[in-house]
N, C-alpha and C positions, 0 to 999 in steps of 0.2 A: 343423171350417170352417176353412179357411186364410184369413188376414187378408193383406192387401195390405201390403208393407214398410213403407209411410209409416205406415200405422195401426198396426203394432206396435212402430214407433219412438215413436208418439206414446203408446202405453199405457205402455212402458216410462216414458220420461220423467215422464209424469203420476204412475205410481205412485211413482217414486224422488221427485219433488218433494213430493207429497203426505206420503208417510212422513217424510221429512227436514224438513219444515217442521212437521206436527203430532204424530208421535209418532217422534222420532227414535231412542228408547230401546227401544221396545217390538220384541219378535219376535213373528214370524206365519209359521205353517206349519214353524216350528223353524228358521226364518233371520233374522238380525239384518240390519241394512239393509246393512251392509258384506258381508256375506255373498252377501246379492241382489245386490248392485253387483258384486261377483266373477261371480257366476253368471250374469248378464247380459253381460257384459264381452266375451265373443266378437262377441255381436250389434253392439255399439256399436264394437269394434275394426274388424270388416270393412266398417261403413259409414266408417269414416274413411278406411279402404284404397280403398273406391269412390270417395270423395269426392276423393281425392289421384289415383287413376286418373282423375278424369273431368277434372279440371284440367290433367294432364300431356295428356290426349288433345288438348283444345281447344287447347293451346299447339301442340302438333304440328300441327293441321289448321291453325291459323295460318302456322306455318313451312311446311307444304305449299302453301297458297293462296299465299304471298310467293314460294316457289322456282317454282310454276306461272306467276305473272306475269311472272318474269324469264325463263323459259323460252320463253312464248309471245312475246315480244320478240325472242328470240335466233330461235326459228322464222319469224318474220315476215321478219327480216332475210337468213336464208338462202335462202327461197323468192325474197324479191325480188332477190337476187342470183342467183339460178338463171335467173329471168326475165330479167334483162338481161346475162346471158352470152351473148356471142354464139354459141357452140357449143351451148349447151342453147335457151335463150328458153321462152317460156311456150306455145310449140307443140312442144315436145320431150316424150321419152318419161319424162326423169327429172322434171320437173314433172307429168308424169300418176301417175309411180308414188308420187307425194309425196301424192298424194290430192287435185289439182286437174284442173279441167276444162280440157284443151288447148284452144287458141285456136282452131282448126280443126274441134273437135268442138262448139263452142258454138252455139247455135241462132241465127238472125238476130233473133228478135225479131219478125219479121214475122206477122201473123196475117190471115187471110181470114173475112170474116163466112160465115155458113152461113144458109141460108134455114130455114124451118121444117120440111120436111121433110130438113132436114140435109145436103143438097146445097149445094155453092160456089156463090155468087151471081156470074154475070157481069156484067160492067159492061154495061148495055144502054141505049147511047145511041144506038139509032135512029131 
């Protein structure tokens, strides 16, 4: 039966603590306390390495987020400059190629109500 990594770590620390506190000089299964600690050292070293990597990853994520914020501000400046450029503008192909909807391609926002049958209602003022 395989145990979760947190459980294994708890078992190791519980055994070491109890053994160290209550029977530090006694040998179990042919091992002294120090031999046991040496035997489980790879497990604890890998955990320390993972904790370091986790901390470095969190720091890298924070640096990435800061860089993304600065990049987004710069992107907005460039897009606004393209929109304000007399040769390009917000109706130009460069603006569209940057992923924006050109002014001429935008819908007007005007909507017409439809009747219950789905047909457009005409203004019936007769």
